[in-house]
Backbone as numpy.savetxt, mean C-alpha at the origin, in Angstrom:
# Nx Ny Nz CAx CAy CAz Cx Cy Cz
-11.87 0.89 0.94 -10.58 0.53 1.49 -9.59 0.23 0.36
-10.06 -0.42 -0.68 -9.18 -0.73 -1.80 -8.73 0.55 -2.49
-9.65 1.51 -2.62 -9.30 2.74 -3.31 -8.43 3.65 -2.46
-8.60 3.61 -1.15 -7.80 4.46 -0.27 -6.41 3.88 -0.09
-6.31 2.56 0.13 -5.03 1.93 0.43 -4.49 1.12 -0.74
-4.97 1.36 -1.93 -4.47 0.64 -3.09 -2.98 0.86 -3.29
-2.36 -0.03 -3.99 -0.92 0.09 -4.23 -0.65 1.37 -5.01
0.30 2.14 -4.54 0.60 3.41 -5.19 1.33 3.16 -6.51
1.06 3.99 -7.47 1.72 3.86 -8.75 3.08 4.57 -8.76
3.20 5.57 -7.92 4.46 6.31 -7.88 5.47 5.55 -7.03
6.69 5.66 -7.43 7.79 5.09 -6.66 8.80 6.18 -6.43
9.24 6.29 -5.19 10.26 7.30 -4.93 11.59 6.79 -5.39
12.19 7.54 -6.25 13.48 7.16 -6.78 14.44 8.32 -6.55
15.62 8.00 -6.16 16.59 9.05 -5.84 17.76 9.09 -6.80
17.69 8.33 -7.84 18.73 8.37 -8.85 19.91 7.48 -8.52
20.67 7.16 -9.53 21.81 6.27 -9.36 23.02 6.99 -8.79
23.11 8.30 -8.97 24.30 9.03 -8.58 24.34 9.46 -7.13
23.26 9.28 -6.38 23.24 9.74 -5.00 23.79 8.68 -4.05
24.61 9.11 -3.13 25.14 8.20 -2.13 24.15 8.08 -0.98
24.29 7.05 -0.17 23.35 6.78 0.92 23.26 7.91 1.94
24.33 8.62 2.16 24.33 9.66 3.20 23.95 11.04 2.67
23.57 11.15 1.42 23.15 12.42 0.84 21.80 12.84 1.41
21.68 14.09 1.82 20.42 14.60 2.34 19.50 15.00 1.18
18.24 14.60 1.28 17.25 14.97 0.27 15.98 15.43 0.97
15.22 16.27 0.29 13.92 16.70 0.80 12.87 15.73 0.30
12.13 15.13 1.21 11.08 14.19 0.86 9.81 14.56 1.59
8.77 13.77 1.41 7.52 14.03 2.13 7.66 13.76 3.62
8.76 13.08 4.02 9.02 12.82 5.44 9.95 13.87 6.03
10.32 14.85 5.27 11.24 15.88 5.73 12.61 15.72 5.09
13.58 16.37 5.67 14.96 16.31 5.13 15.68 15.15 5.80
15.84 14.07 5.03 16.48 12.85 5.54 17.48 12.34 4.52
18.25 11.34 4.91 19.24 10.78 3.99 18.56 9.87 2.97
19.24 9.62 1.88 18.71 8.75 0.82 18.46 7.35 1.37
19.34 6.87 2.21 19.20 5.54 2.79 17.93 5.44 3.64
17.69 6.44 4.49 16.49 6.46 5.32 15.24 6.56 4.47
15.28 7.37 3.44 14.13 7.54 2.55 13.81 6.24 1.82
14.83 5.51 1.40 14.61 4.24 0.72 13.95 3.23 1.65
14.39 3.21 2.90 13.81 2.29 3.89 12.35 2.65 4.13
12.08 3.94 4.35 10.71 4.39 4.60 9.81 4.12 3.40
10.34 4.31 2.21 9.57 4.07 1.00 9.21 2.60 0.87
10.18 1.71 1.16 9.91 0.27 1.11 8.86 -0.14 2.13
8.97 0.39 3.36 8.00 0.07 4.40 6.60 0.57 4.05
6.53 1.77 3.50 5.24 2.33 3.11 4.61 1.50 1.99
5.42 1.06 1.05 4.92 0.24 -0.05 4.39 -1.10 0.47
5.10 -1.73 1.41 4.64 -2.98 2.01 3.31 -2.77 2.73
3.22 -1.65 3.46 1.99 -1.33 4.19 0.81 -1.17 3.24
1.02 -0.45 2.16 -0.04 -0.24 1.17 -0.44 -1.56 0.51
0.53 -2.42 0.21 0.21 -3.70 -0.40 -0.60 -4.56 0.55
-0.24 -4.58 1.83 -0.98 -5.36 2.82 -2.42 -4.87 2.93
-2.61 -3.55 3.06 -3.96 -3.01 3.21 -4.78 -3.20 1.93
-4.13 -3.16 0.78 -4.82 -3.40 -0.47 -5.34 -4.83 -0.53
-4.51 -5.79 -0.13 -4.94 -7.19 -0.12 -6.03 -7.43 0.90
-5.95 -6.77 2.05 -6.98 -6.88 3.07 -8.32 -6.36 2.54
-8.28 -5.21 1.87 -9.50 -4.64 1.29 -10.12 -5.56 0.26
-9.30 -6.15 -0.58 -9.80 -7.08 -1.60 -10.41 -8.32 -0.94
-9.77 -8.81 0.12 -10.31 -9.97 0.85 -11.66 -9.63 1.48
-11.79 -8.43 2.03 -13.07 -8.02 2.63 -14.17 -7.91 1.58
-13.82 -7.46 0.39 -14.81 -7.42 -0.70 -15.26 -8.84 -1.03
-14.32 -9.78 -1.09 -14.66 -11.18 -1.35 -15.55 -11.77 -0.27
-15.24 -11.49 0.99 -16.06 -11.98 2.10 -17.47 -11.39 2.01
-17.57 -10.12 1.70 -18.89 -9.50 1.54 -19.68 -10.15 0.42
-19.03 -10.44 -0.68 -19.69 -11.11 -1.80 -20.20 -12.49 -1.39
-19.35 -13.24 -0.68 -19.76 -14.58 -0.23 -20.92 -14.50 0.76
-20.90 -13.52 1.65 -22.00 -13.36 2.60 -23.30 -13.02 1.88
-23.23 -12.23 0.82 -24.42 -11.94 0.03 -24.96 -13.19 -0.64
-24.07 -14.02 -1.17 -24.50 -15.28 -1.79 -25.17 -16.19 -0.78
-24.61 -16.28 0.42 -25.21 -17.11 1.47 -26.57 -16.57 1.86
-26.69 -15.25 2.00 -27.97 -14.64 2.37 -29.03 -14.90 1.31
-28.67 -14.78 0.05 -29.63 -15.04 -1.02 -30.01 -16.52 -1.03
-29.04 -17.38 -0.82 -29.32 -18.82 -0.80 -30.25 -19.18 0.36
-30.07 -18.56 1.54 -30.93 -18.84 2.68 -32.34 -18.33 2.48
-32.49 -17.18 1.83 -33.81 -16.60 1.60 -34.57 -17.37 0.53
-33.89 -17.78 -0.52 -34.55 -18.43 -1.65 -34.85 -19.90 -1.40
-34.11 -20.57 -0.57 -34.32 -22.01 -0.39 -34.76 -22.28 0.98
């Protein structure tokens, strides 16, 4: 989960010279720069949330393993 939903290294940037209503081709199709910026921000938030969730699940799994070993050994 961490590797699939990890925070992306790429950032969509549309340059300083483009106005909000300029049409651009993106992975979401042909949309305005303003729409693409909003979608990019939402996607980044989604990836950050899932990345943190995956890391938390790894921690929970580690703790459960420690508890299991502690119960078996003592």
